[in-house]
C-alpha positions as CSV (number, residue, x, y, z in Angstrom):
1,X,-23.9,0.9,31.7
2,X,-20.7,0.0,29.1
3,X,-19.2,3.0,29.7
4,X,-19.9,3.0,33.4
5,X,-18.1,-0.3,33.5
6,X,-15.4,0.2,31.3
7,X,-14.2,3.1,33.1
8,X,-14.5,1.1,36.5
9,X,-11.8,-1.4,34.6
10,X,-9.7,1.4,33.7
11,X,-9.7,3.1,37.2
12,X,-8.8,-1.0,38.3
13,X,-5.9,-1.1,36.2
14,X,-4.6,2.2,37.4
15,X,-4.5,1.8,41.0
16,X,-3.5,-1.8,40.3
17,X,-0.1,-0.2,38.0
18,X,-0.1,2.9,40.4
19,X,1.4,1.4,43.6
20,X,4.5,2.4,44.4
21,X,6.3,-0.7,44.7
22,X,5.1,-2.2,41.7
23,X,5.1,0.3,39.0
24,X,4.8,-0.9,35.7
25,X,8.1,-0.8,33.2
26,X,7.6,0.4,29.5
27,X,9.5,-0.6,26.4
28,X,8.7,1.6,23.4
29,X,9.8,0.5,20.3
30,X,9.6,2.4,17.2
31,X,10.5,1.2,13.6
32,X,11.5,4.0,10.9
33,X,9.8,3.4,7.7
34,X,8.0,0.2,8.0
35,X,4.6,0.6,5.9
36,X,1.4,-0.9,7.7
37,X,1.2,-4.4,6.1
38,X,5.0,-5.3,6.9
39,X,4.8,-7.8,10.1
40,X,3.5,-11.2,9.7
41,X,0.5,-10.1,12.3
42,X,-0.8,-7.4,9.9
43,X,-1.1,-9.4,7.1
44,X,2.6,-9.4,5.5
45,X,4.8,-12.1,4.7
46,X,8.3,-11.4,6.5
47,X,9.0,-13.5,8.8
48,X,8.5,-11.9,12.4
49,X,7.7,-14.6,15.2
50,X,8.7,-12.7,18.1
51,X,6.4,-9.5,17.1
52,X,4.0,-11.9,16.1
53,X,4.0,-13.3,19.7
54,X,3.4,-9.9,21.2
55,X,0.6,-9.8,18.8
56,X,-1.1,-12.9,19.6
57,X,-0.5,-12.3,23.4
58,X,-1.6,-8.8,23.0
59,X,-3.7,-6.4,21.5
60,X,-3.0,-5.1,18.1
61,X,-4.9,-1.8,17.1
62,X,-6.4,-1.5,13.4
63,X,-6.6,2.2,13.2
64,X,-3.5,4.0,14.7
65,X,-1.7,6.7,13.4
66,X,1.6,8.7,13.4
67,X,2.3,12.0,11.8
68,X,3.7,10.9,8.4
69,X,7.0,11.5,9.0
70,X,10.2,10.6,11.3
71,X,10.8,13.7,13.5
72,X,7.3,14.6,14.0
73,X,6.2,11.2,15.2
74,X,9.0,11.4,17.6
75,X,8.2,14.6,19.0
76,X,4.5,13.3,19.2
77,X,5.5,9.8,21.0
78,X,7.8,11.3,23.5
79,X,5.5,14.8,24.1
80,X,1.9,13.8,24.2
81,X,1.5,16.8,21.8
82,X,1.1,17.5,18.0
83,X,4.5,18.2,16.6
84,X,3.1,21.5,15.4
85,X,2.2,22.7,18.8
86,X,6.1,22.0,20.4
87,X,7.4,23.3,17.3
88,X,8.8,20.2,15.6
89,X,6.7,20.8,12.4
90,X,5.8,23.9,10.9
91,X,3.0,25.9,11.0
92,X,1.9,28.6,8.3
93,X,3.1,32.0,10.0
94,X,4.9,30.8,12.8
95,X,9.1,31.0,12.8
96,X,11.2,28.5,14.3
97,X,9.5,25.3,13.4
98,X,10.2,22.2,11.3
99,X,13.0,19.5,12.0
100,X,15.0,22.3,13.7
101,X,12.5,24.1,16.0
102,X,13.2,24.0,19.6
103,X,10.6,22.7,21.9
104,X,9.1,25.3,24.1
105,X,10.1,25.2,28.0
106,X,7.0,23.7,28.7
107,X,7.2,20.6,26.6
108,X,9.6,17.9,28.4
109,X,9.2,14.8,26.9
110,X,7.8,12.2,29.4
111,X,11.2,10.8,30.6
112,X,11.3,14.3,32.6
113,X,7.7,13.4,34.5
114,X,8.9,9.8,35.2
115,X,12.3,10.7,36.3
116,X,10.7,12.8,39.1
117,X,8.7,9.7,40.2
118,X,11.8,7.3,40.2
119,X,12.0,5.7,36.9
120,X,15.3,5.4,35.6
121,X,15.1,5.9,31.4
122,X,17.2,4.6,28.6
123,X,17.6,5.6,24.6
124,X,19.0,3.1,22.3
125,X,18.7,4.3,18.5
126,X,17.4,7.3,16.7
127,X,17.4,10.7,18.3
128,X,15.8,13.5,15.7
129,X,14.7,15.3,18.4
130,X,16.1,18.7,19.3
131,X,18.7,18.7,22.2
132,X,20.6,16.3,23.5
133,X,19.5,12.8,25.1
134,X,20.4,13.1,28.7
135,X,19.3,16.6,29.0
136,X,15.7,15.4,28.6
137,X,15.9,12.8,31.4
138,X,17.4,9.8,30.3
139,X,20.2,8.0,32.4
140,X,21.9,6.0,29.0
141,X,21.9,6.4,25.4
142,X,23.0,5.1,22.6
143,X,22.6,7.6,19.5
144,X,22.6,6.3,16.2
145,X,23.0,9.5,13.9
146,X,24.3,8.1,10.5
147,X,21.7,6.7,8.2
148,X,24.2,6.6,5.4
149,X,25.6,3.2,6.4
150,X,24.2,0.2,8.3
151,X,27.7,-1.2,8.5
152,X,29.4,1.4,10.2
153,X,29.0,3.4,13.9
154,X,30.5,6.5,12.2
155,X,28.7,9.7,13.7
156,X,27.2,7.6,16.6
157,X,27.0,8.7,20.0
158,X,27.3,7.2,23.4
159,X,25.8,9.1,26.3
160,X,26.0,12.2,23.8
161,X,29.8,11.7,23.0
162,X,31.0,11.0,20.0
163,X,31.8,7.1,19.7
164,X,35.5,6.1,19.0
165,X,35.9,4.3,15.9
166,X,38.5,1.8,17.3
167,X,35.5,0.4,19.6
168,X,33.3,-0.6,16.8
169,X,33.2,-4.5,16.9
170,X,33.8,-6.9,14.1
171,X,30.9,-7.5,11.9
172,X,28.8,-4.2,13.1
173,X,25.1,-3.7,12.1
174,X,23.6,-0.7,12.9
175,X,20.3,-3.0,14.0
176,X,22.6,-5.7,16.1
177,X,24.5,-2.7,17.6
178,X,21.3,-0.9,18.9
179,X,19.6,-3.9,20.4
180,X,22.9,-4.7,22.1
181,X,23.0,-1.5,24.2
182,X,19.3,-1.9,24.9
183,X,20.4,-5.4,26.4
184,X,23.1,-4.2,28.1
185,X,21.1,-1.3,29.7
186,X,18.5,-3.8,31.0
187,X,20.8,-6.1,32.5
188,X,22.7,-3.2,34.2
189,X,19.6,-1.9,35.2
190,X,18.4,-5.4,37.0
191,X,22.2,-5.6,38.7
192,X,21.9,-1.6,40.3
193,X,18.3,-0.2,40.6
194,X,16.5,-3.5,40.4
195,X,13.7,-1.7,43.2
196,X,13.4,0.8,40.3
197,X,10.9,1.0,37.4
198,X,12.4,1.6,34.2
199,X,11.3,3.4,31.0
200,X,13.3,2.1,27.7
201,X,13.2,4.2,24.1
202,X,14.0,1.7,21.6
203,X,14.4,3.6,18.2
204,X,15.4,1.3,15.5
205,X,16.7,3.1,12.1
206,X,15.6,0.2,10.0
207,X,14.3,-0.1,7.5
208,X,15.0,3.4,6.8
209,X,17.1,3.6,3.2
210,X,19.7,3.1,2.4
211,X,18.7,-0.7,2.2
212,X,21.3,-2.6,4.1
213,X,21.6,-5.9,5.4
214,X,23.4,-9.2,5.4
215,X,23.5,-10.9,2.5
216,X,22.5,-14.2,4.0
217,X,19.7,-12.6,5.5
218,X,18.8,-11.1,1.7
219,X,19.3,-14.2,0.4
220,X,16.6,-15.4,2.5
221,X,14.0,-13.5,0.6
222,X,15.7,-13.0,-2.6
223,X,13.1,-14.9,-4.9
224,X,10.0,-14.1,-2.6
225,X,9.1,-11.0,-4.6
226,X,9.7,-11.7,-7.7
227,X,5.7,-12.3,-8.3
228,X,5.6,-8.3,-8.3
229,X,3.9,-5.5,-6.1
230,X,0.9,-6.2,-7.9
231,X,0.5,-10.1,-6.5
232,X,2.6,-9.3,-2.9
233,X,-0.5,-6.6,-2.5
234,X,-3.3,-8.9,-3.5
235,X,-1.6,-11.1,-1.1
236,X,-1.6,-9.2,2.1
237,X,-5.1,-7.8,1.5
238,X,-6.5,-11.2,1.3
239,X,-4.7,-12.4,5.0
240,X,-6.1,-8.8,6.2
241,X,-9.4,-9.4,5.5
242,X,-9.0,-13.3,6.8
243,X,-7.7,-12.0,10.2
244,X,-10.6,-9.2,10.7
245,X,-8.0,-6.7,10.0
246,X,-9.5,-4.1,7.9
247,X,-13.1,-3.3,6.2
248,X,-12.4,-1.5,3.0
249,X,-11.2,-2.4,-0.5
250,X,-7.8,-2.6,-1.8
251,X,-6.7,0.8,-2.7
252,X,-5.6,1.1,-6.8
253,X,-2.3,1.8,-7.6
254,X,-1.5,5.3,-8.3
255,X,0.7,5.2,-11.3
256,X,1.2,9.0,-11.6
257,X,2.5,8.8,-8.1
258,X,6.3,8.8,-7.7
259,X,8.3,9.8,-4.6
260,X,7.6,13.0,-3.0
261,X,10.6,14.6,-4.1
262,X,12.3,14.6,-7.7
263,X,16.3,13.4,-7.9
264,X,16.4,12.3,-11.6
265,X,20.1,12.1,-11.3
266,X,19.9,9.7,-8.6
267,X,17.6,7.4,-11.0
268,X,20.3,7.6,-13.5
269,X,23.1,6.6,-11.4
270,X,21.2,3.9,-9.5
271,X,20.9,2.3,-13.2
272,X,18.5,0.9,-16.0
273,X,16.6,-1.1,-13.4
274,X,15.4,1.5,-11.1
275,X,11.6,2.8,-12.1
276,X,10.1,5.7,-10.3
277,X,6.3,4.7,-10.7
278,X,5.0,1.7,-9.6
279,X,3.7,0.4,-12.8
280,X,1.9,-2.8,-13.2
281,X,4.4,-5.6,-12.6
282,X,4.0,-7.0,-16.1
283,X,5.2,-4.2,-18.1
284,X,8.7,-4.1,-16.6
285,X,11.7,-5.3,-17.8
286,X,13.3,-8.7,-16.4
287,X,16.4,-6.5,-15.2
288,X,14.0,-4.4,-13.7
289,X,11.8,-6.7,-11.7
290,X,15.3,-8.5,-10.5
291,X,16.1,-5.3,-9.0
292,X,13.2,-4.2,-8.0
293,X,12.7,-7.7,-6.1
294,X,16.1,-7.0,-4.8
295,X,15.3,-4.2,-3.1
296,X,12.1,-5.4,-1.3
297,X,14.2,-8.6,-0.5
298,X,16.8,-6.4,1.6
299,X,13.7,-4.5,3.0
300,X,12.4,-7.5,4.3
301,X,15.8,-8.8,5.6
302,X,16.1,-5.7,7.5
303,X,12.5,-6.1,9.2
304,X,13.4,-9.7,9.9
305,X,16.7,-8.7,11.6
306,X,14.8,-6.1,13.7
307,X,12.6,-9.1,14.6
308,X,15.4,-11.3,16.0
309,X,16.8,-8.4,17.8
310,X,13.7,-7.9,19.6
311,X,13.3,-11.2,20.5
312,X,17.0,-11.2,22.6
313,X,15.4,-8.3,24.3
314,X,12.3,-9.6,25.3
315,X,14.6,-13.0,26.7
316,X,16.5,-10.4,28.5
317,X,13.1,-8.9,30.2
318,X,12.2,-12.3,31.0
319,X,15.7,-13.5,32.6
320,X,15.5,-9.9,34.9
321,X,11.9,-11.1,35.2
322,X,10.4,-7.7,34.3
323,X,8.6,-9.3,31.1
324,X,5.2,-9.8,33.0
325,X,5.1,-6.1,34.2
326,X,6.5,-4.4,31.0
327,X,3.9,-2.6,29.0
328,X,5.8,-3.2,25.2
329,X,4.4,-0.7,22.3
330,X,5.4,-1.2,19.1
331,X,5.1,0.9,16.3
332,X,6.6,3.1,13.0
333,X,7.1,6.2,12.5
334,X,5.5,6.6,9.2
335,X,4.3,4.8,6.3
336,X,7.1,2.8,4.0
337,X,8.6,5.3,2.0
338,X,8.5,5.9,-2.2
339,X,11.6,7.9,-1.7
340,X,14.2,7.5,-4.2
341,X,17.9,9.4,-3.7
342,X,21.4,8.6,-3.1
343,X,23.5,10.2,0.0
344,X,26.2,9.8,2.1
345,X,28.7,7.6,-0.1
346,X,27.1,7.5,-2.8
347,X,26.4,4.4,-5.2
348,X,28.8,1.6,-6.5
349,X,26.6,-0.2,-9.2
350,X,29.3,-3.3,-9.1
351,X,28.7,-3.4,-5.3
352,X,26.6,-6.2,-4.0
353,X,23.1,-5.0,-3.8
354,X,22.4,-4.1,0.0
355,X,25.8,-3.9,0.8
356,X,27.9,-1.1,2.5
357,X,28.8,0.4,-0.9
358,X,25.6,0.6,-2.4
359,X,22.6,3.0,-1.7
360,X,19.0,2.0,-2.3
361,X,15.5,3.4,-1.5
362,X,12.6,0.9,-1.5
363,X,10.3,3.5,-4.1
364,X,6.6,3.7,-4.7
365,X,6.3,-0.1,-6.0
366,X,7.0,-2.0,-3.3
367,X,6.1,1.0,-1.0
368,X,2.4,0.6,-2.0
369,X,2.9,-2.9,-1.2
370,X,4.2,-2.0,2.2
371,X,1.5,0.1,2.9
372,X,-1.2,-2.3,2.1
373,X,-4.2,-1.7,1.7
374,X,-4.0,2.1,1.8
375,X,-2.7,5.1,-0.8
376,X,-0.2,6.9,-0.7
377,X,3.5,6.9,1.1
378,X,5.6,8.2,3.8
379,X,5.2,12.3,3.9
380,X,1.7,12.4,2.7
381,X,-1.1,12.4,5.2
382,X,-3.7,9.9,3.1
383,X,-3.7,6.5,5.0
384,X,-0.7,4.7,3.4
385,X,1.3,7.8,5.0
386,X,0.2,7.5,8.6
387,X,-1.1,4.2,9.6
388,X,1.0,1.9,11.8
389,X,0.9,-1.3,13.5
390,X,0.8,-0.5,17.4
391,X,1.0,-4.0,19.0
392,X,0.4,-3.5,23.0
393,X,1.9,-6.4,25.3
394,X,1.6,-6.2,28.9
395,X,0.9,-9.7,30.8
396,X,-0.1,-8.4,33.8
397,X,-2.6,-5.8,33.0
398,X,-4.0,-6.6,29.6
399,X,-5.8,-9.9,29.9
400,X,-7.3,-10.0,26.5
401,X,-4.7,-12.1,24.0
402,X,-4.6,-11.8,20.3
403,X,-7.3,-9.3,20.0
404,X,-8.0,-6.3,18.0
405,X,-8.8,-2.7,18.8
406,X,-10.0,-0.3,16.5
407,X,-10.5,2.6,18.2
408,X,-8.9,5.6,16.0
409,X,-5.8,6.7,18.5
410,X,-2.6,8.2,17.4
411,X,1.1,8.9,18.6
412,X,-0.1,11.6,20.9
413,X,-2.1,8.8,22.9
414,X,1.4,7.3,24.3
415,X,2.3,9.7,27.0
416,X,-1.0,9.9,28.5
417,X,-1.2,6.1,28.6
418,X,2.0,6.2,30.0
419,X,1.7,8.5,32.8
420,X,-1.7,6.9,33.7
421,X,-0.3,3.7,34.0
422,X,2.2,5.1,36.4
423,X,0.1,7.1,38.6
424,X,2.2,10.4,37.2
425,X,0.2,13.7,37.5
426,X,1.9,16.8,35.3
427,X,2.5,19.5,37.3
428,X,0.4,22.6,36.0
429,X,3.6,24.6,35.1
430,X,7.0,23.3,33.8
431,X,10.4,25.4,33.5
432,X,8.0,28.7,35.0
433,X,5.7,28.2,32.0
434,X,2.1,27.1,32.2
435,X,1.7,23.0,30.6
436,X,-1.2,23.6,28.4
437,X,-3.7,20.7,28.0
438,X,-2.5,18.0,26.0
439,X,-4.5,17.1,22.8
440,X,-4.1,12.7,23.5
441,X,-5.8,10.0,25.0
442,X,-4.8,7.5,27.6
443,X,-5.3,4.0,25.3
444,X,-5.9,2.5,29.0
445,X,-9.7,1.9,28.3
446,X,-9.2,0.3,25.1
447,X,-6.5,-2.3,26.6
448,X,-9.5,-3.4,28.8
449,X,-12.5,-3.6,26.5
450,X,-13.0,-2.6,22.6
451,X,-14.3,0.7,23.3
452,X,-14.1,3.4,21.5
453,X,-12.2,6.7,23.2
454,X,-13.9,9.8,22.9
455,X,-12.6,12.4,21.2
456,X,-13.3,15.5,19.3
457,X,-11.4,15.1,16.3
458,X,-7.2,14.0,15.1
459,X,-5.4,16.5,12.7
460,X,-2.4,16.2,10.2
461,X,-0.3,18.6,8.6
462,X,2.9,18.5,6.8
463,X,4.6,19.8,4.4
464,X,1.6,21.3,2.8
465,X,-0.1,18.0,3.1
466,X,-3.5,18.3,5.4
467,X,-5.8,16.1,7.0
468,X,-8.4,15.6,9.6
469,X,-10.4,12.7,11.1
470,X,-13.9,13.0,12.6
471,X,-15.7,9.9,14.0
472,X,-15.5,8.0,10.9
473,X,-15.5,10.9,8.1
474,X,-11.9,12.2,6.9
475,X,-11.2,15.2,5.2
476,X,-7.4,15.1,3.2
477,X,-5.6,16.9,0.5
478,X,-2.3,16.4,-0.9
479,X,0.1,19.7,-1.2
480,X,-1.6,22.3,-3.5
481,X,-4.4,20.1,-4.2
482,X,-8.1,20.0,-3.6
483,X,-9.8,18.9,-0.8
484,X,-11.2,15.1,-0.3
485,X,-13.9,13.5,2.0
486,X,-13.8,9.7,2.6
487,X,-15.7,7.6,5.1
488,X,-13.3,5.2,6.7
489,X,-15.8,3.1,8.1
490,X,-15.7,1.4,5.0
491,X,-13.2,3.1,2.8
492,X,-10.2,3.4,4.0
493,X,-8.6,2.9,0.8
494,X,-9.4,6.8,0.0
495,X,-11.1,5.2,-3.4
496,X,-14.7,7.0,-3.1
497,X,-14.5,10.7,-2.7
498,X,-17.8,12.2,-1.1
499,X,-16.7,16.0,-1.1
500,X,-19.4,16.3,-4.0
501,X,-22.3,14.7,-2.3
502,X,-21.4,16.2,1.2
503,X,-20.4,19.8,0.8
504,X,-21.6,20.7,4.8
505,X,-19.7,18.2,5.9
506,X,-16.5,19.1,4.0
507,X,-17.2,22.4,5.2
508,X,-17.8,21.5,8.8
509,X,-14.3,19.6,8.9
510,X,-12.4,22.0,7.3
511,X,-13.7,24.6,9.6
512,X,-12.1,22.4,12.4
513,X,-8.8,22.1,10.5
514,X,-8.6,25.6,10.4
515,X,-9.5,26.7,13.8
516,X,-6.7,23.9,15.1
517,X,-4.3,26.1,13.3
518,X,-5.3,29.2,14.4
519,X,-5.5,27.6,18.1
520,X,-2.1,26.1,17.9
521,X,-0.6,29.7,16.7
522,X,-2.0,31.2,19.6
523,X,-0.7,29.0,21.5
524,X,3.1,29.6,19.6
525,X,2.8,33.0,19.0
526,X,3.6,35.3,22.2
């Protein structure tokens, strides 16, 4: 009876949303390298009142997943397929996959479907998808290509055309410029296409390295992290438990796990304050404590600014009277990053930390705090690498306020959710190629109640890191390591390896993982 009721509610939502004259708008906000616990509404101490407000008037998903890395997540969130299915991440035995892979002809972005149904589509921020933006169903684009300097527009494109340096405004900052473009697109949409619905993909690069932020915002957090990553993790974990966000223990710091890629020369250039392992805070020198706390302060400042800019976008939605019927979805492309490297213009040790001439990465200590209460970081497919907040806010369609949704879900679920809400049916083929069945599930039933979505499994592979989840059990291994088995119902900290106690379950899940690989190969190898 409960399943029938949930289905009926979902169908009602669908029919309301799908009326041609009242189709919902979509604002998909994606951050880059933000940890699961960084937002205030997910247990963090960073000031994020606008996102916290969306959460308190909407939903927070507690077990939402990405792919563990930026470009695979972007492929999945806009196509509705695992990145390996569309050649946007590597698959054993298949050529042409990975960060430079080109999607098959049958794999358009969701914007192509929406455009055919009358939607206007806009893009602001990071791209990291194959092809040009306007060739993928978007009407307007501000493409931020330069990840080496948040204070420079060099390398950016407007509608796929290089941005002229003499157009750069004073006090340029990438996050603000990205939001400026979003507000501009929305304002012009209201003026020129007010009778049409819109989809806006707002992809902030922050808080991806290099850690850059205005000094006045950094100062706001300057002393906050001198308590150290141990204490910050404990405080975040306590808040998460208090609000009922998680049911697990706090993972232990893995003292032998550093950055996913070794750049020893960078460690030397960054000076004695840098450290590439999350050792206990009380074992650090005073210089190391100050340096590490400042890096986290910059990371926090970057997230704080994103929240401020989201507030401006929300204000614009309200002014154009689109806020009530806009589904806002907010997530991160992977967990916080343990990387330490120096790219682009290098690092000037004499420059103020966080300024344009500095080049800093968060590193494994405070990345572990960002991913509280989970293990590992960006790139890995343990929970710390693949867990993200998901905030869903839609006043016209989501009646629940401040509720949690515990159903395991994934970025592959975003496209089917949007298409169902818009009342758009996929055609059987695209570019004369049959469209294969997509693996995602619409989140609409979870919008209306706390139901768990029915699915066989969720699957991961990135740079040799592997995982599969079925129900509450997850089989996972780091690159070149043996399988580990965890019961995520009470152990998302992945602390109690059950592989010895449950060999049959381990074999069952391993078979599912391998079968999925073969299925994907059969799809792509012609």
